[in-house]
C-alpha positions in Angstrom: 77.3 71.2 -71.0 76.0 73.8 -72.9 78.0 76.4 -75.2 77.6 79.1 -72.4 79.0 77.0 -69.9 81.7 75.6 -72.2 82.9 79.5 -72.5 82.5 80.2 -68.7 84.7 77.1 -68.0 87.3 78.3 -70.1 87.2 81.5 -68.8 87.8 79.8 -65.7 90.5 78.5 -66.6 89.2 75.0 -66.7 89.5 72.7 -70.3 85.8 72.8 -72.2 84.2 69.4 -72.4 83.8 70.1 -76.1 85.9 72.1 -78.8 86.0 72.5 -82.6 89.3 70.0 -82.4 88.0 67.2 -80.2 84.6 67.6 -82.1 86.5 67.0 -85.9 88.6 64.2 -84.4 85.7 62.3 -83.0 83.8 62.6 -85.8 86.8 61.5 -88.3 87.6 58.5 -85.9 83.9 57.1 -86.0 84.2 57.3 -89.6 87.8 55.5 -90.1 89.2 58.5 -92.2 92.7 59.7 -92.1 93.8 62.9 -91.7 95.9 62.1 -95.1 92.7 61.3 -96.6 91.3 64.7 -95.7 93.8 66.7 -96.9 94.2 64.6 -100.2 90.5 65.7 -100.0 90.0 69.5 -99.6 93.7 70.2 -100.1 94.5 71.7 -96.5 98.1 71.3 -95.2 98.1 68.3 -92.7 100.3 70.7 -90.7 97.1 72.6 -90.3 94.7 69.8 -89.8 97.0 68.5 -87.1 97.1 72.0 -85.7 93.4 72.3 -85.9 92.4 69.1 -83.9 94.7 69.9 -81.2 93.1 73.3 -80.9 96.1 75.3 -81.9 94.2 78.4 -83.4 97.1 80.2 -83.4 98.8 78.5 -85.9 96.7 78.7 -88.3 96.6 81.4 -91.2 93.6 83.4 -89.5 89.8 83.1 -89.0 88.4 83.6 -92.9 90.5 80.5 -93.9 90.2 78.8 -90.5 86.3 79.4 -90.9 86.7 78.1 -94.8 89.1 74.7 -93.0 86.1 74.0 -90.9 83.7 74.0 -93.5 85.8 72.0 -96.3 86.4 69.2 -93.0 83.0 69.1 -92.2 81.9 68.1 -96.0 84.8 65.8 -96.1 83.5 63.8 -92.9 79.7 64.4 -92.7 79.8 66.6 -89.7 77.3 69.5 -89.4 79.0 72.6 -90.7 76.8 75.4 -88.4 77.9 73.1 -85.0 81.6 73.3 -85.7 81.4 77.0 -87.1 80.2 77.7 -83.5 82.3 75.7 -81.6 85.4 77.9 -83.9 83.3 81.4 -82.9 83.7 80.9 -79.2 87.1 79.5 -78.8 88.6 82.6 -81.2 86.3 85.1 -79.2 87.8 83.3 -75.5 91.8 83.5 -77.2 91.5 86.5 -78.5 91.8 88.2 -75.1 94.5 86.4 -73.9 96.9 86.8 -76.7 95.9 90.9 -76.2 97.3 89.7 -72.7 100.2 88.2 -73.4 100.9 91.4 -76.1 100.7 93.5 -73.2 103.3 92.0 -71.3 105.8 91.9 -74.3 104.8 95.3 -74.5 106.0 95.9 -70.8 108.9 94.1 -70.8 110.0 95.9 -74.0 109.3 99.1 -71.9 111.7 98.0 -68.9 114.5 97.3 -71.2 116.0 100.7 -71.7 115.2 101.4 -68.0 117.2 98.8 -66.9 120.2 99.9 -69.0 120.4 103.3 -67.8 120.2 102.3 -64.4 123.6 99.9 -64.9 125.4 102.9 -67.1 124.4 105.3 -64.3 125.9 102.7 -61.7 128.7 102.0 -63.9 129.8 105.6 -63.6 129.2 105.8 -59.9 131.7 103.2 -59.5 134.2 105.1 -61.8 133.7 108.6 -60.0 134.6 107.3 -56.6 137.5 105.4 -57.3 138.8 107.9 -59.2 138.1 110.4 -56.1 139.7 107.4 -53.8 142.9 107.6 -55.4 143.7 111.2 -56.0 142.9 111.3 -51.8 145.9 108.8 -51.2 148.3 111.9 -52.4 149.8 113.6 -49.7 148.8 117.3 -49.3 151.8 118.7 -47.4 154.2 118.0 -50.1 154.5 120.9 -52.2 154.6 119.8 -56.3 157.7 121.5 -57.9 157.3 122.2 -61.7 158.7 119.8 -64.3 160.8 122.7 -66.0 162.3 123.0 -62.4 162.6 119.6 -61.6 164.7 119.1 -65.1 166.5 122.6 -64.6 168.3 121.6 -61.4 169.2 118.1 -62.1 171.0 118.9 -65.2 174.6 120.5 -65.9 174.8 124.2 -66.7 174.9 124.8 -70.7 176.7 127.6 -72.4 174.6 130.7 -73.2 173.5 130.7 -76.9 173.4 134.2 -78.6 170.8 136.1 -78.7 169.0 136.6 -82.1 169.5 139.2 -84.1 166.6 141.8 -83.9 165.0 142.2 -87.5 163.7 145.6 -88.8 160.8 144.5 -90.6 158.6 141.9 -89.5 158.6 139.2 -92.4 155.5 139.3 -94.9 154.0 135.9 -93.2 153.1 137.7 -90.6 151.5 140.1 -92.3 147.6 139.8 -91.3 145.7 138.6 -94.3 143.0 140.6 -96.0 139.4 140.2 -94.3 137.6 137.6 -96.0 134.3 138.1 -97.6 131.8 136.7 -96.3 130.8 133.5 -98.7 126.5 133.6 -100.3 124.3 131.3 -98.5 123.4 128.4 -100.9 120.3 129.6 -103.0 117.1 127.6 -102.0 114.7 125.9 -104.8 112.2 128.2 -105.6 108.8 126.5 -104.1 109.9 124.2 -101.8 109.0 125.9 -98.8 105.5 127.3 -99.6 104.9 123.6 -101.1 105.7 121.9 -97.4 103.6 124.8 -96.2 100.4 124.3 -98.2 100.1 120.9 -97.6 98.2 120.7 -94.9 95.7 123.1 -97.4 95.9 121.0 -99.6 94.6 117.7 -97.9 92.0 119.8 -96.0 90.5 120.6 -99.7 91.0 117.3 -100.6 88.1 116.4 -97.8 86.1 118.8 -98.4 85.9 117.7 -102.2 84.5 114.7 -100.9 81.2 116.3 -99.5 79.0 114.2 -97.0 80.1 111.5 -94.9 78.0 108.1 -96.4 77.0 106.0 -94.3 77.3 101.9 -94.6 74.6 99.0 -93.8 75.0 95.5 -93.8 71.5 93.5 -93.5 71.4 90.0 -92.7 68.9 87.2 -94.7 70.8 84.1 -93.3 73.0 82.5 -90.8 76.8 84.5 -91.8 79.6 84.6 -89.2 81.3 88.1 -89.4 84.0 90.2 -87.9 84.0 93.9 -88.1 86.8 96.5 -87.2 86.9 100.5 -87.1 89.3 102.5 -86.5 88.5 103.8 -82.8 86.3 101.1 -82.1 86.9 99.4 -78.4 86.3 95.7 -79.9 85.8 94.2 -83.1 82.1 92.5 -83.5 82.5 89.5 -83.7 80.2 86.7 -83.9 77.1 84.3 -86.2 74.4 87.4 -87.1 71.3 85.6 -87.8 68.4 86.5 -90.3 66.9 90.1 -90.0 70.3 91.4 -88.1 71.0 95.2 -89.7 74.5 96.8 -89.1 75.2 100.5 -89.6 78.6 102.3 -89.9 79.2 105.7 -90.3 82.4 105.6 -93.3 84.1 108.6 -92.0 86.9 106.1 -90.7 87.6 102.7 -92.9 85.6 100.4 -91.5 87.5 96.6 -92.8 84.5 93.8 -93.5 85.2 89.8 -93.0 82.2 87.5 -93.9 81.6 83.9 -93.9 78.4 82.8 -96.1 78.3 86.3 -97.7 75.2 85.3 -100.3 73.4 86.0 -96.7 74.7 89.6 -96.5 73.9 92.6 -98.8 75.6 95.8 -98.9 74.0 99.4 -99.6 75.8 102.6 -98.6 73.3 106.0 -98.5 70.3 103.7 -100.1 72.4 102.8 -103.1 72.3 99.3 -103.3 76.1 97.6 -103.2 77.3 94.5 -105.6 76.5 91.0 -104.4 79.4 90.4 -101.9 79.7 86.2 -103.0 77.8 82.8 -102.5 76.7 81.3 -99.7 79.7 79.2 -98.6 81.8 82.0 -99.6 84.1 84.0 -97.7 84.5 87.7 -98.4 87.2 90.7 -97.0 86.9 94.1 -97.7 88.1 97.5 -96.8 85.7 100.6 -97.4 86.4 104.2 -96.7 84.4 107.3 -98.0 87.0 107.7 -100.7 86.3 104.1 -102.9 82.9 103.0 -101.8 81.5 103.6 -104.7 83.2 100.7 -105.9 81.3 98.2 -104.1 77.8 100.2 -105.6 75.9 98.7 -109.0 
C-alpha cells in the first residue's frame, strides 16, 4: 500500500498497513533493541517512546519535538529517517482535522449548557407561580374579610378612656425643618486622565504609520525540509515536506509563525535582504516574525 493509499484508508475510518509507530517497533524488534536502550541513548522519556510506538501522537509534546524524537530514534535503531518523517507527516495531517472536530463538539456542548440551565430555571418559576395561584383559589370569595383591628376590638373588653394629652402651644424644636444642606461638590477628576484615554487610538495609529511599508518575507528551500507555517487569518496552515527549489512568500501585515526541520536547508530573506542562518541541517527552529521585529532576523 502506497502512502497515498494509507492516507485514504485512514480518512475512510480504516487502519493503515503502515504507521510511524508500527515501523519503529518493527525495526527495533528486528535489531533486538529495547525501549530502555533507546531511552538511555536518546535521553527521550520512555513514556514518549511507548506513546510513539502506539501511534498516540496526542500524548507527545508537539510536532517539532516529535520530529526530533523520530530522527533520534531512527539513528539509534538504524532506520530511514526521511521515510519515518514522511509517515509522521501524513499521520499529523490526518489527526489534526479530528482534533478540530472534537474541539468544535466540546464548544457546542459548552454553549448549550447555559441554555439548559435557563430552561430549568423558567420551569421551576412556572411551577411555583401555578402552586401559589392554586392556593389562593381555595379561599372562599363570598366570606368578607374583617380587618384585624376590628376583630381584636370586638373580642377585647372596653377599656377606660385615657385623658387627652394637653395641646402644646408651640411645636418642640426637634420638629422644626432642618436648614437646607448645601450640595456637596463633585469629586475632582485628575487632570489628563480622560484626554489620555481618548488619544490612545490616535497614538496607536501614529505608531503603525511610523513602521513604514509592510515588509515581505521569503523562505527558499535548498533541500528537503518539513515545515509548518501559520499566519493570522489563514484558513489552514502550510504543512508538509518542501523539496529543493520551493519558495514561500508572506506579507508581514500580520505575524507569521514558522517551524522548520532541517533548518540548514532553508534560507530567509525580507524585502530582498538576506537573513541570519536558521540552524544546522538536522536542527529544528521555530520563530514568529512581524513588521515590528523582523530586523532582528536580518544579517
